[in-house]
BAMISE-247108 format. One record per atom (N, C-alpha, C): x, y, z; atom name; residue in three letters; residue number from 1. Coordinates in steps of 0.05 Angstrom, whole numbers. Example, Ala and Ser with C-alpha at 12.3 -4.5 7.8 and 13.67 -1.06 7.14 Angstrom:
<atoms>
264  -114  156  N  Ala  1
246  -90  156  CA  Ala  1
264  -66  156  C  Ala  1
257  -45  142  N  Ser  2
273  -21  143  CA  Ser  2
258  1  157  C  Ser  2
</atoms>
This chain:
<atoms>
-159  0  159  N  Met  1
-179  17  147  CA  Met  1
-205  1  145  C  Met  1
-227  12  154  N  Asn  2
-253  -2  153  CA  Asn  2
-264  -4  125  C  Asn  2
-284  -21  122  N  Arg  3
-296  -25  96  CA  Arg  3
-306  0  82  C  Arg  3
-318  18  98  N  Arg  4
-329  42  86  CA  Arg  4
-306  60  75  C  Arg  4
-284  61  90  N  Leu  5
-261  77  80  CA  Leu  5
-248  64  56  C  Leu  5
-247  38  56  N  Ile  6
-235  24  33  CA  Ile  6
-252  29  8  C  Ile  6
-278  27  12  N  Lys  7
-296  33  -11  CA  Lys  7
-293  62  -20  C  Lys  7
-291  80  -2  N  Thr  8
-288  108  -9  CA  Thr  8
-261  113  -23  C  Thr  8
-240  100  -13  N  Ser  9
-214  103  -26  CA  Ser  9
-214  91  -54  C  Ser  9
-227  69  -58  N  Lys  10
-228  57  -85  CA  Lys  10
-245  75  -104  C  Lys  10
-266  86  -93  N  Phe  11
-283  105  -109  CA  Phe  11
-266  129  -117  C  Phe  11
-252  141  -98  N  Leu  12
-235  164  -104  CA  Leu  12
-214  157  -125  C  Leu  12
-202  134  -122  N  Ser  13
-182  125  -142  CA  Ser  13
-194  124  -170  C  Ser  13
-218  112  -171  N  Leu  14
-232  110  -197  CA  Leu  14
-237  137  -209  C  Leu  14
-250  155  -194  N  Val  15
-259  180  -206  CA  Val  15
-236  201  -209  C  Val  15
-216  200  -192  N  Leu  16
-195  220  -194  CA  Leu  16
-172  211  -212  C  Leu  16
-171  185  -219  N  Arg  17
-150  176  -237  CA  Arg  17
-160  167  -264  C  Arg  17
-184  157  -266  N  His  18
-193  144  -291  CA  His  18
-220  153  -301  C  His  18
-240  155  -284  N  Arg  19
-267  159  -293  CA  Arg  19
-282  181  -278  C  Arg  19
-274  206  -281  N  Pro  20
-289  228  -267  CA  Pro  20
-318  229  -273  C  Pro  20
-326  219  -296  N  Asp  21
-354  218  -304  CA  Asp  21
-371  202  -285  C  Asp  21
-359  182  -271  N  Arg  22
-374  166  -252  CA  Arg  22
-384  182  -229  C  Arg  22
-372  205  -224  N  Ala  23
-381  223  -203  CA  Ala  23
-393  248  -215  C  Ala  23
-396  249  -241  N  Gly  24
-407  272  -254  CA  Gly  24
-390  297  -251  C  Gly  24
-364  293  -251  N  Ile  25
-345  316  -247  CA  Ile  25
-326  318  -270  C  Ile  25
-313  341  -272  N  Glu  26
-291  345  -290  CA  Glu  26
-266  353  -275  C  Glu  26
-244  341  -281  N  Leu  27
-219  349  -268  CA  Leu  27
-206  372  -284  C  Leu  27
-192  390  -270  N  Asp  28
-178  411  -285  CA  Asp  28
-153  399  -298  C  Asp  28
-138  415  -312  N  Ala  29
-115  405  -327  CA  Ala  29
-94  392  -309  C  Ala  29
-93  399  -283  N  Glu  30
-74  387  -264  CA  Glu  30
-86  365  -247  C  Glu  30
-111  357  -254  N  Gly  31
-124  335  -240  CA  Gly  31
-140  343  -215  C  Gly  31
-142  369  -209  N  Trp  32
-157  378  -186  CA  Trp  32
-187  380  -191  C  Trp  32
-202  376  -170  N  Val  33
-231  381  -171  CA  Val  33
-239  392  -143  C  Val  33
-258  410  -143  N  Asp  34
-269  421  -119  CA  Asp  34
-281  398  -102  C  Asp  34
-274  396  -77  N  Val  35
-284  374  -60  CA  Val  35
-314  375  -59  C  Val  35
-326  399  -56  N  Asp  36
-355  401  -55  CA  Asp  36
-368  390  -80  C  Asp  36
-356  397  -104  N  His  37
-367  387  -129  CA  His  37
-365  356  -131  C  His  37
-343  346  -121  N  Leu  38
-339  317  -121  CA  Leu  38
-361  304  -104  C  Leu  38
-366  314  -80  N  Ile  39
-386  303  -62  CA  Ile  39
-413  305  -74  C  Ile  39
-420  329  -84  N  Glu  40
-446  333  -96  CA  Glu  40
-451  314  -120  C  Glu  40
-431  312  -138  N  Gly  41
-433  295  -161  CA  Gly  41
-436  266  -154  C  Gly  41
-420  257  -135  N  Ala  42
-421  229  -126  CA  Ala  42
-448  223  -113  C  Ala  42
-458  241  -97  N  Asn  43
-483  236  -84  CA  Asn  43
-507  238  -102  C  Asn  43
-505  252  -124  N  Arg  44
-527  252  -144  CA  Arg  44
-529  224  -157  C  Arg  44
-507  209  -155  N  Arg  45
-507  182  -166  CA  Arg  45
-509  161  -144  C  Arg  45
-517  170  -120  N  Gly  46
-524  151  -98  CA  Gly  46
-500  142  -81  C  Gly  46
-478  156  -81  N  Ser  47
-454  148  -68  CA  Ser  47
-455  150  -37  C  Ser  47
-467  170  -26  N  Gly  48
-467  174  3  CA  Gly  48
-440  185  13  C  Gly  48
-426  199  -4  N  Leu  49
-400  210  3  CA  Leu  49
-403  234  20  C  Leu  49
-386  237  40  N  Thr  50
-386  260  58  CA  Thr  50
-358  272  59  C  Thr  50
-357  297  69  N  Leu  51
-331  310  72  CA  Leu  51
-314  295  92  C  Leu  51
-326  284  113  N  Glu  52
-312  269  133  CA  Glu  52
-300  244  120  C  Glu  52
-315  230  103  N  Leu  53
-304  206  90  CA  Leu  53
-281  213  71  C  Leu  53
-284  235  56  N  Val  54
-262  243  38  CA  Val  54
-237  249  54  C  Val  54
-239  264  76  N  His  55
-216  271  92  CA  His  55
-204  246  105  C  His  55
-221  227  114  N  Ala  56
-211  203  127  CA  Ala  56
-197  185  106  C  Ala  56
-208  184  82  N  Ala  57
-195  168  60  CA  Ala  57
-168  180  52  C  Ala  57
-166  206  51  N  Val  58
-141  219  45  CA  Val  58
-120  214  67  C  Val  58
-128  218  91  N  Ala  59
-110  215  114  CA  Ala  59
-103  186  119  C  Ala  59
-121  168  114  N  Gly  60
-117  140  121  CA  Gly  60
-105  123  99  C  Gly  60
-100  135  76  N  Asn  61
-89  119  54  CA  Asn  61
-59  115  58  C  Asn  61
-51  90  62  N  Asp  62
-23  85  68  CA  Asp  62
-4  91  45  C  Asp  62
-15  92  21  N  Lys  63
2  99  -2  CA  Lys  63
0  129  -10  C  Lys  63
-15  144  6  N  Gln  64
-18  173  1  CA  Gln  64
-26  178  -28  C  Gln  64
-46  164  -37  N  Arg  65
-54  166  -65  CA  Arg  65
-66  194  -72  C  Arg  65
-77  207  -52  N  Phe  66
-91  232  -57  CA  Phe  66
-79  256  -42  C  Phe  66
-84  279  -53  N  Ala  67
-74  304  -40  CA  Ala  67
-97  324  -39  C  Ala  67
-98  338  -17  N  Leu  68
-116  361  -14  CA  Leu  68
-100  386  -19  C  Leu  68
-112  406  -31  N  Ser  69
-99  431  -35  CA  Ser  69
-93  444  -8  C  Ser  69
-75  464  -7  N  Glu  70
-67  477  17  CA  Glu  70
-92  487  33  C  Glu  70
-112  497  19  N  Asp  71
-136  508  32  CA  Asp  71
-156  486  38  C  Asp  71
-151  462  29  N  Gly  72
-169  439  34  CA  Gly  72
-194  439  17  C  Gly  72
-195  457  -3  N  Leu  73
-220  459  -19  CA  Leu  73
-219  441  -44  C  Leu  73
-196  432  -52  N  Arg  74
-193  415  -76  CA  Arg  74
-178  389  -70  C  Arg  74
-183  370  -87  N  Ile  75
-171  343  -83  CA  Ile  75
-161  333  -111  C  Ile  75
-140  317  -110  N  Arg  76
-131  303  -135  CA  Arg  76
-116  278  -127  C  Arg  76
-113  260  -146  N  Ala  77
-96  237  -143  CA  Ala  77
-67  245  -148  C  Ala  77
-48  234  -133  N  Asn  78
-20  241  -135  CA  Asn  78
-7  229  -160  C  Asn  78
-17  206  -169  N  Gln  79
-6  193  -193  CA  Gln  79
-25  170  -200  C  Gln  79
-19  156  -222  N  Gly  80
-35  133  -229  CA  Gly  80
-57  138  -249  C  Gly  80
-57  162  -261  N  His  81
-78  169  -280  CA  His  81
-76  154  -306  C  His  81
-99  148  -318  N  Ser  82
-100  139  -345  CA  Ser  82
-111  161  -363  C  Ser  82
-119  183  -351  N  Leu  83
-130  206  -366  CA  Leu  83
-106  221  -379  C  Leu  83
-106  223  -405  N  Lys  84
-84  237  -419  CA  Lys  84
-86  267  -416  C  Lys  84
-109  277  -407  N  Thr  85
-112  306  -404  CA  Thr  85
-101  317  -378  C  Thr  85
-93  300  -360  N  Val  86
-82  309  -334  CA  Val  86
-52  312  -335  C  Val  86
-42  335  -327  N  Asp  87
-14  340  -325  CA  Asp  87
-9  349  -296  C  Asp  87
5  332  -281  N  Leu  88
10  337  -253  CA  Leu  88
31  359  -248  C  Leu  88
43  369  -270  N  Gly  89
63  389  -267  CA  Gly  89
89  379  -254  C  Gly  89
95  354  -258  N  Leu  90
119  342  -247  CA  Leu  90
143  351  -263  C  Leu  90
165  356  -249  N  Arg  91
190  363  -262  CA  Arg  91
209  339  -262  C  Arg  91
225  336  -283  N  Pro  92
244  314  -283  CA  Pro  92
263  315  -259  C  Pro  92
269  291  -249  N  Glu  93
287  289  -226  CA  Glu  93
306  265  -230  C  Glu  93
330  268  -220  N  Arg  94
349  246  -221  CA  Arg  94
341  225  -200  C  Arg  94
336  200  -209  N  Pro  95
328  179  -190  CA  Pro  95
352  168  -175  C  Pro  95
347  153  -154  N  Pro  96
368  139  -141  CA  Pro  96
380  117  -160  C  Pro  96
402  106  -153  N  Arg  97
416  86  -170  CA  Arg  97
398  62  -176  C  Arg  97
382  54  -157  N  Thr  98
364  30  -160  CA  Thr  98
336  37  -150  C  Thr  98
317  29  -166  N  Leu  99
289  30  -157  CA  Leu  99
278  1  -160  C  Leu  99
253  -2  -152  N  Phe  100
241  -29  -151  CA  Phe  100
213  -29  -163  C  Phe  100
205  -52  -174  N  His  101
177  -55  -184  CA  His  101
166  -81  -175  C  His  101
142  -80  -163  N  Gly  102
129  -104  -154  CA  Gly  102
109  -115  -175  C  Gly  102
110  -140  -180  N  Thr  103
92  -153  -199  CA  Thr  103
87  -182  -189  C  Thr  103
76  -199  -207  N  Val  104
72  -227  -201  CA  Val  104
83  -244  -224  C  Val  104
86  -270  -218  N  Asp  105
98  -289  -237  CA  Asp  105
84  -288  -264  C  Asp  105
58  -285  -265  N  Ala  106
43  -287  -290  CA  Ala  106
53  -266  -310  C  Ala  106
65  -244  -302  N  Phe  107
73  -223  -320  CA  Phe  107
102  -224  -328  C  Phe  107
118  -242  -315  N  Leu  108
147  -242  -319  CA  Leu  108
155  -247  -348  C  Leu  108
143  -266  -362  N  Ala  109
151  -272  -389  CA  Ala  109
148  -247  -407  C  Ala  109
126  -233  -404  N  Ser  110
121  -209  -420  CA  Ser  110
141  -187  -412  C  Ser  110
146  -184  -387  N  Ile  111
165  -164  -377  CA  Ile  111
193  -170  -387  C  Ile  111
201  -195  -387  N  Arg  112
228  -203  -397  CA  Arg  112
231  -195  -427  C  Arg  112
209  -197  -441  N  Glu  113
209  -192  -470  CA  Glu  113
206  -162  -476  C  Glu  113
187  -148  -463  N  Gln  114
180  -121  -470  CA  Gln  114
190  -100  -450  C  Gln  114
197  -109  -426  N  Gly  115
203  -90  -405  CA  Gly  115
178  -82  -391  C  Gly  115
180  -60  -375  N  Leu  116
156  -50  -361  CA  Leu  116
143  -29  -378  C  Leu  116
118  -32  -384  N  Leu  117
103  -13  -401  CA  Leu  117
81  0  -385  C  Leu  117
75  24  -392  N  Lys  118
55  39  -377  CA  Lys  118
26  29  -383  C  Lys  118
23  15  -404  N  Arg  119
-4  5  -413  CA  Arg  119
-24  28  -414  C  Arg  119
-45  27  -399  N  Ser  120
-66  47  -401  CA  Ser  120
-60  72  -383  C  Ser  120
-39  70  -367  N  Arg  121
-32  92  -349  CA  Arg  121
-14  112  -363  C  Arg  121
-9  134  -349  N  Asn  122
9  154  -361  CA  Asn  122
38  148  -355  C  Asn  122
44  131  -335  N  His  123
72  125  -328  CA  His  123
74  97  -316  C  His  123
98  86  -317  N  Val  124
105  62  -301  CA  Val  124
111  72  -273  C  Val  124
102  57  -253  N  His  125
106  64  -225  CA  His  125
128  48  -213  C  His  125
147  61  -200  N  Leu  126
169  48  -187  CA  Leu  126
172  57  -158  C  Leu  126
182  39  -141  N  Ser  127
184  44  -113  CA  Ser  127
214  49  -105  C  Ser  127
218  66  -85  N  Ala  128
245  72  -76  CA  Ala  128
256  49  -59  C  Ala  128
239  31  -49  N  Asp  129
248  10  -32  CA  Asp  129
235  -17  -39  C  Asp  129
249  -38  -33  N  Arg  130
240  -65  -40  CA  Arg  130
214  -72  -25  C  Arg  130
211  -64  0  N  Ala  131
187  -71  16  CA  Ala  131
162  -60  3  C  Ala  131
163  -35  -6  N  Thr  132
140  -23  -19  CA  Thr  132
133  -37  -44  C  Thr  132
153  -44  -61  N  Ala  133
148  -58  -86  CA  Ala  133
136  -85  -80  C  Ala  133
146  -99  -60  N  Glu  134
135  -125  -53  CA  Glu  134
105  -122  -45  C  Glu  134
99  -102  -30  N  Lys  135
71  -97  -21  CA  Lys  135
53  -92  -46  C  Lys  135
63  -76  -65  N  Val  136
48  -71  -89  CA  Val  136
43  -97  -105  C  Val  136
64  -113  -108  N  Gly  137
62  -138  -122  CA  Gly  137
43  -158  -109  C  Gly  137
41  -157  -82  N  Ser  138
25  -176  -68  CA  Ser  138
-5  -172  -71  C  Ser  138
-13  -149  -83  N  Arg  139
-42  -145  -88  CA  Arg  139
-54  -165  -107  C  Arg  139
-37  -177  -124  N  Arg  140
-48  -195  -144  CA  Arg  140
-39  -224  -141  C  Arg  140
-26  -230  -118  N  Gly  141
-16  -257  -114  CA  Gly  141
11  -257  -101  C  Gly  141
26  -278  -105  N  Arg  142
53  -280  -94  CA  Arg  142
71  -259  -108  C  Arg  142
82  -240  -93  N  Pro  143
97  -218  -105  CA  Pro  143
125  -227  -116  C  Pro  143
132  -214  -137  N  Val  144
159  -216  -149  CA  Val  144
170  -187  -150  C  Val  144
194  -183  -140  N  Thr  145
205  -156  -140  CA  Thr  145
228  -154  -160  C  Thr  145
225  -135  -178  N  Leu  146
246  -131  -198  CA  Leu  146
263  -106  -190  C  Leu  146
289  -108  -194  N  Glu  147
306  -85  -190  CA  Glu  147
308  -70  -217  C  Glu  147
308  -44  -215  N  Val  148
309  -27  -238  CA  Val  148
335  -10  -236  C  Val  148
352  -11  -256  N  Ala  149
377  4  -257  CA  Ala  149
370  33  -266  C  Ala  149
356  47  -248  N  Ser  150
346  73  -254  CA  Ser  150
368  94  -258  C  Ser  150
390  91  -244  N  Gly  151
413  109  -249  CA  Gly  151
424  107  -277  C  Gly  151
427  82  -286  N  Glu  152
436  77  -314  CA  Glu  152
416  87  -334  C  Glu  152
390  83  -328  N  Met  153
369  93  -346  CA  Met  153
371  124  -349  C  Met  153
374  137  -326  N  Ser  154
377  166  -326  CA  Ser  154
401  175  -342  C  Ser  154
424  161  -338  N  Asp  155
448  167  -353  CA  Asp  155
444  164  -383  C  Asp  155
426  145  -390  N  Ala  156
419  140  -419  CA  Ala  156
399  160  -430  C  Ala  156
390  179  -413  N  Gly  157
372  200  -422  CA  Gly  157
343  195  -417  C  Gly  157
336  174  -403  N  Ile  158
309  167  -396  CA  Ile  158
300  185  -373  C  Ile  158
278  197  -375  N  Ile  159
268  217  -355  CA  Ile  159
252  204  -334  C  Ile  159
256  213  -309  N  Phe  160
241  204  -286  CA  Phe  160
228  228  -272  C  Phe  160
206  222  -259  N  Phe  161
191  242  -243  CA  Phe  161
186  230  -216  C  Phe  161
184  247  -196  N  Leu  162
178  238  -169  CA  Leu  162
151  250  -161  C  Leu  162
131  233  -156  N  Ser  163
104  243  -149  CA  Ser  163
104  253  -120  C  Ser  163
84  267  -112  N  Ala  164
81  279  -86  CA  Ala  164
82  258  -64  C  Ala  164
74  233  -70  N  Asn  165
74  212  -50  CA  Asn  165
98  193  -51  C  Asn  165
119  201  -66  N  Gly  166
144  186  -66  CA  Gly  166
145  164  -86  C  Gly  166
126  162  -104  N  Val  167
127  142  -125  CA  Val  167
143  153  -149  C  Val  167
162  138  -159  N  Trp  168
178  146  -182  CA  Trp  168
163  138  -207  C  Trp  168
163  156  -227  N  Leu  169
148  152  -251  CA  Leu  169
167  155  -275  C  Leu  169
162  138  -296  N  Thr  170
177  140  -321  CA  Thr  170
159  129  -343  C  Thr  170
166  134  -368  N  Glu  171
150  125  -390  CA  Glu  171
150  94  -394  C  Glu  171
173  82  -391  N  Ala  172
177  53  -394  CA  Ala  172
204  45  -383  C  Ala  172
207  20  -378  N  Val  173
232  9  -369  CA  Val  173
240  -14  -388  C  Val  173
259  -9  -406  N  Pro  174
268  -30  -424  CA  Pro  174
280  -54  -409  C  Pro  174
277  -78  -420  N  Pro  175
286  -102  -406  CA  Pro  175
316  -101  -397  C  Pro  175
333  -88  -412  N  Arg  176
361  -88  -405  CA  Arg  176
367  -74  -379  C  Arg  176
348  -58  -369  N  Phe  177
352  -44  -344  CA  Phe  177
339  -58  -320  C  Phe  177
330  -83  -325  N  Leu  178
316  -98  -304  CA  Leu  178
333  -121  -294  C  Leu  178
332  -126  -268  N  Thr  179
345  -150  -257  CA  Thr  179
322  -167  -245  C  Thr  179
320  -191  -255  N  Phe  180
299  -209  -246  CA  Phe  180
310  -227  -224  C  Phe  180
293  -235  -205  N  Pro  181
302  -253  -183  CA  Pro  181
308  -280  -195  C  Pro  181
327  -294  -182  N  Ala  182
333  -321  -190  CA  Ala  182
309  -339  -185  C  Ala  182
303  -356  -204  N  Cys  183
280  -374  -201  CA  Cys  183
285  -398  -184  C  Cys  183
</atoms>
């Protein structure tokens, strides 16, 4: 992905997940916004956003962070929101027996003590495969991949959701459901 697309993708992540005010827009209750309103609002603030850039950022995002509506007129982030007003309409789903979470060494002590917490986001994000979790963890340094006993969590009544782009979501992962790599 070229620099312009990376910049566009980061901007879309910011406004569609956390700060719609940065583009002068409002998301509806399910996180959707009219693409034209997004472009107009962003450009009033000097962004230089175009329909072609939006489409390229959606299509070129390897994590499929964004979705366009069936008619292509609206856009939203698939997950990762910190906005409490957004409800993606996800239904509870039974997760696979094991999921994975990518992180870095610096957070391990806290995770061992508290588990995985959503912090400012609406959910903890989990990956269906180790490679994806490792890639996520590598964004901040040398990755550490944790195994999550998601089947046991589900049996214990903890609810999971599956986002449109295949990311598993839950409120928190208590430490007892985590397996840490040998040091």
